[in-house]
PyMOL commands that place a pseudoatom at each C-alpha (Angstrom):
pseudoatom trace, name=CA, resn=MET, resi=1, chain=A, elem=C, hetatm=0, pos=[-18.614, 0.677, -25.822]
pseudoatom trace, name=CA, resn=ALA, resi=2, chain=A, elem=C, hetatm=0, pos=[-15.806, 0.007, -28.181]
pseudoatom trace, name=CA, resn=SER, resi=3, chain=A, elem=C, hetatm=0, pos=[-13.202, 2.920, -28.708]
pseudoatom trace, name=CA, resn=ILE, resi=4, chain=A, elem=C, hetatm=0, pos=[-14.092, 3.535, -32.158]
pseudoatom trace, name=CA, resn=ASP, resi=5, chain=A, elem=C, hetatm=0, pos=[-17.597, 3.857, -31.184]
pseudoatom trace, name=CA, resn=LEU, resi=6, chain=A, elem=C, hetatm=0, pos=[-17.194, 6.058, -28.436]
pseudoatom trace, name=CA, resn=ARG, resi=7, chain=A, elem=C, hetatm=0, pos=[-15.066, 8.558, -30.690]
pseudoatom trace, name=CA, resn=ASN, resi=8, chain=A, elem=C, hetatm=0, pos=[-17.833, 8.545, -33.325]
pseudoatom trace, name=CA, resn=THR, resi=9, chain=A, elem=C, hetatm=0, pos=[-20.042, 9.443, -30.248]
pseudoatom trace, name=CA, resn=VAL, resi=10, chain=A, elem=C, hetatm=0, pos=[-17.634, 12.121, -29.194]
pseudoatom trace, name=CA, resn=ARG, resi=11, chain=A, elem=C, hetatm=0, pos=[-17.314, 13.654, -32.788]
pseudoatom trace, name=CA, resn=GLU, resi=12, chain=A, elem=C, hetatm=0, pos=[-21.046, 13.654, -33.275]
pseudoatom trace, name=CA, resn=TYR, resi=13, chain=A, elem=C, hetatm=0, pos=[-21.213, 15.857, -29.881]
pseudoatom trace, name=CA, resn=ILE, resi=14, chain=A, elem=C, hetatm=0, pos=[-18.512, 18.093, -31.106]
pseudoatom trace, name=CA, resn=ASP, resi=15, chain=A, elem=C, hetatm=0, pos=[-19.841, 18.521, -34.620]
pseudoatom trace, name=CA, resn=LYS, resi=16, chain=A, elem=C, hetatm=0, pos=[-23.470, 19.786, -32.704]
pseudoatom trace, name=CA, resn=ALA, resi=17, chain=A, elem=C, hetatm=0, pos=[-21.799, 21.739, -29.622]
pseudoatom trace, name=CA, resn=ASP, resi=18, chain=A, elem=C, hetatm=0, pos=[-21.952, 25.223, -28.911]
pseudoatom trace, name=CA, resn=ILE, resi=19, chain=A, elem=C, hetatm=0, pos=[-19.010, 27.297, -27.716]
pseudoatom trace, name=CA, resn=ARG, resi=20, chain=A, elem=C, hetatm=0, pos=[-19.575, 26.345, -24.277]
pseudoatom trace, name=CA, resn=LEU, resi=21, chain=A, elem=C, hetatm=0, pos=[-19.419, 22.756, -24.862]
pseudoatom trace, name=CA, resn=LEU, resi=22, chain=A, elem=C, hetatm=0, pos=[-16.564, 23.310, -26.846]
pseudoatom trace, name=CA, resn=LYS, resi=23, chain=A, elem=C, hetatm=0, pos=[-14.336, 25.281, -24.372]
pseudoatom trace, name=CA, resn=MET, resi=24, chain=A, elem=C, hetatm=0, pos=[-15.528, 22.480, -21.769]
pseudoatom trace, name=CA, resn=ILE, resi=25, chain=A, elem=C, hetatm=0, pos=[-13.870, 19.886, -23.877]
pseudoatom trace, name=CA, resn=LYS, resi=26, chain=A, elem=C, hetatm=0, pos=[-10.567, 21.853, -24.395]
pseudoatom trace, name=CA, resn=ALA, resi=27, chain=A, elem=C, hetatm=0, pos=[-10.212, 22.312, -20.950]
pseudoatom trace, name=CA, resn=LEU, resi=28, chain=A, elem=C, hetatm=0, pos=[-10.703, 18.765, -20.140]
pseudoatom trace, name=CA, resn=ALA, resi=29, chain=A, elem=C, hetatm=0, pos=[-8.400, 17.582, -22.838]
pseudoatom trace, name=CA, resn=GLU, resi=30, chain=A, elem=C, hetatm=0, pos=[-5.805, 20.182, -21.487]
pseudoatom trace, name=CA, resn=SER, resi=31, chain=A, elem=C, hetatm=0, pos=[-6.394, 18.677, -18.003]
pseudoatom trace, name=CA, resn=TYR, resi=32, chain=A, elem=C, hetatm=0, pos=[-5.824, 15.158, -19.244]
pseudoatom trace, name=CA, resn=GLN, resi=33, chain=A, elem=C, hetatm=0, pos=[-2.506, 16.182, -21.197]
pseudoatom trace, name=CA, resn=ASN, resi=34, chain=A, elem=C, hetatm=0, pos=[-1.441, 18.063, -18.304]
pseudoatom trace, name=CA, resn=ASP, resi=35, chain=A, elem=C, hetatm=0, pos=[-1.915, 14.835, -16.015]
pseudoatom trace, name=CA, resn=GLU, resi=36, chain=A, elem=C, hetatm=0, pos=[-0.062, 12.497, -18.596]
pseudoatom trace, name=CA, resn=GLN, resi=37, chain=A, elem=C, hetatm=0, pos=[2.533, 14.429, -18.464]
pseudoatom trace, name=CA, resn=GLU, resi=38, chain=A, elem=C, hetatm=0, pos=[3.076, 14.842, -14.567]
pseudoatom trace, name=CA, resn=LEU, resi=39, chain=A, elem=C, hetatm=0, pos=[3.021, 11.000, -14.587]
pseudoatom trace, name=CA, resn=THR, resi=40, chain=A, elem=C, hetatm=0, pos=[5.904, 10.467, -16.321]
pseudoatom trace, name=CA, resn=LEU, resi=41, chain=A, elem=C, hetatm=0, pos=[9.107, 9.821, -13.959]
pseudoatom trace, name=CA, resn=SER, resi=42, chain=A, elem=C, hetatm=0, pos=[12.333, 11.061, -14.586]
pseudoatom trace, name=CA, resn=GLU, resi=43, chain=A, elem=C, hetatm=0, pos=[15.331, 8.603, -14.967]
pseudoatom trace, name=CA, resn=GLU, resi=44, chain=A, elem=C, hetatm=0, pos=[16.971, 9.356, -11.533]
pseudoatom trace, name=CA, resn=GLN, resi=45, chain=A, elem=C, hetatm=0, pos=[13.485, 8.465, -10.149]
pseudoatom trace, name=CA, resn=TYR, resi=46, chain=A, elem=C, hetatm=0, pos=[13.660, 4.822, -11.942]
pseudoatom trace, name=CA, resn=GLN, resi=47, chain=A, elem=C, hetatm=0, pos=[16.737, 4.225, -10.651]
pseudoatom trace, name=CA, resn=MET, resi=48, chain=A, elem=C, hetatm=0, pos=[15.819, 5.129, -7.343]
pseudoatom trace, name=CA, resn=ILE, resi=49, chain=A, elem=C, hetatm=0, pos=[12.926, 2.918, -7.651]
pseudoatom trace, name=CA, resn=ASP, resi=50, chain=A, elem=C, hetatm=0, pos=[15.416, 0.477, -8.913]
pseudoatom trace, name=CA, resn=LYS, resi=51, chain=A, elem=C, hetatm=0, pos=[17.713, 0.667, -6.262]
pseudoatom trace, name=CA, resn=ARG, resi=52, chain=A, elem=C, hetatm=0, pos=[14.808, 0.254, -3.259]
pseudoatom trace, name=CA, resn=LYS, resi=53, chain=A, elem=C, hetatm=0, pos=[13.282, -2.651, -4.892]
pseudoatom trace, name=CA, resn=GLU, resi=54, chain=A, elem=C, hetatm=0, pos=[16.863, -3.961, -5.042]
pseudoatom trace, name=CA, resn=ALA, resi=55, chain=A, elem=C, hetatm=0, pos=[16.954, -3.656, -1.071]
pseudoatom trace, name=CA, resn=HIS, resi=56, chain=A, elem=C, hetatm=0, pos=[13.923, -4.864, -0.474]
pseudoatom trace, name=CA, resn=VAL, resi=57, chain=A, elem=C, hetatm=0, pos=[14.163, -8.005, -2.294]
pseudoatom trace, name=CA, resn=ASN, resi=58, chain=A, elem=C, hetatm=0, pos=[17.588, -8.719, -0.444]
pseudoatom trace, name=CA, resn=GLU, resi=59, chain=A, elem=C, hetatm=0, pos=[15.869, -7.887, 3.034]
pseudoatom trace, name=CA, resn=GLU, resi=60, chain=A, elem=C, hetatm=0, pos=[18.053, -5.179, 3.419]
pseudoatom trace, name=CA, resn=SER, resi=61, chain=A, elem=C, hetatm=0, pos=[15.085, -2.198, 4.006]
pseudoatom trace, name=CA, resn=ASN, resi=62, chain=A, elem=C, hetatm=0, pos=[12.788, -2.173, 6.920]
pseudoatom trace, name=CA, resn=THR, resi=63, chain=A, elem=C, hetatm=0, pos=[9.298, -3.335, 5.844]
pseudoatom trace, name=CA, resn=LEU, resi=64, chain=A, elem=C, hetatm=0, pos=[5.867, -3.456, 8.009]
pseudoatom trace, name=CA, resn=THR, resi=65, chain=A, elem=C, hetatm=0, pos=[3.126, -5.595, 7.881]
pseudoatom trace, name=CA, resn=TRP, resi=66, chain=A, elem=C, hetatm=0, pos=[-0.245, -4.268, 6.859]
pseudoatom trace, name=CA, resn=GLU, resi=67, chain=A, elem=C, hetatm=0, pos=[-1.353, -5.005, 10.210]
pseudoatom trace, name=CA, resn=GLN, resi=68, chain=A, elem=C, hetatm=0, pos=[1.626, -2.941, 11.678]
pseudoatom trace, name=CA, resn=VAL, resi=69, chain=A, elem=C, hetatm=0, pos=[0.548, -0.014, 9.259]
pseudoatom trace, name=CA, resn=LYS, resi=70, chain=A, elem=C, hetatm=0, pos=[-2.903, 0.024, 10.307]
pseudoatom trace, name=CA, resn=GLN, resi=71, chain=A, elem=C, hetatm=0, pos=[-1.622, -0.127, 14.012]
pseudoatom trace, name=CA, resn=TYR, resi=72, chain=A, elem=C, hetatm=0, pos=[0.796, 2.523, 13.347]
pseudoatom trace, name=CA, resn=ALA, resi=73, chain=A, elem=C, hetatm=0, pos=[-2.075, 4.507, 11.988]
pseudoatom trace, name=CA, resn=ARG, resi=74, chain=A, elem=C, hetatm=0, pos=[-4.316, 3.761, 14.832]
pseudoatom trace, name=CA, resn=ASN, resi=75, chain=A, elem=C, hetatm=0, pos=[-1.860, 4.902, 17.354]
pseudoatom trace, name=CA, resn=ALA, resi=76, chain=A, elem=C, hetatm=0, pos=[-1.055, 8.078, 15.616]
pseudoatom trace, name=CA, resn=SER, resi=77, chain=A, elem=C, hetatm=0, pos=[-4.617, 9.059, 15.249]
pseudoatom trace, name=CA, resn=GLN, resi=78, chain=A, elem=C, hetatm=0, pos=[-5.222, 9.011, 19.305]
for i in range(1, 78): cmd.bond("trace and resi %d" % i, "trace and resi %d" % (i + 1))
show_as sticks, trace
zoom trace
């Protein structure tokens, strides 16, 4: 379903909605907005990511293969 079609369908539901549905839609929209705001990184966080990426690319950081990670997880659970 295209974005415009979906918007129109949602508008139709809203136009016919009772107070209960409107409250649910409002809560969902607010929750979505809060999630979007929480996903934003600060400039300091971006700088930290860039620094770690550079260390990884220059082979200056300790890394593990996926197999090593799985083995450590198995060992930790025993």
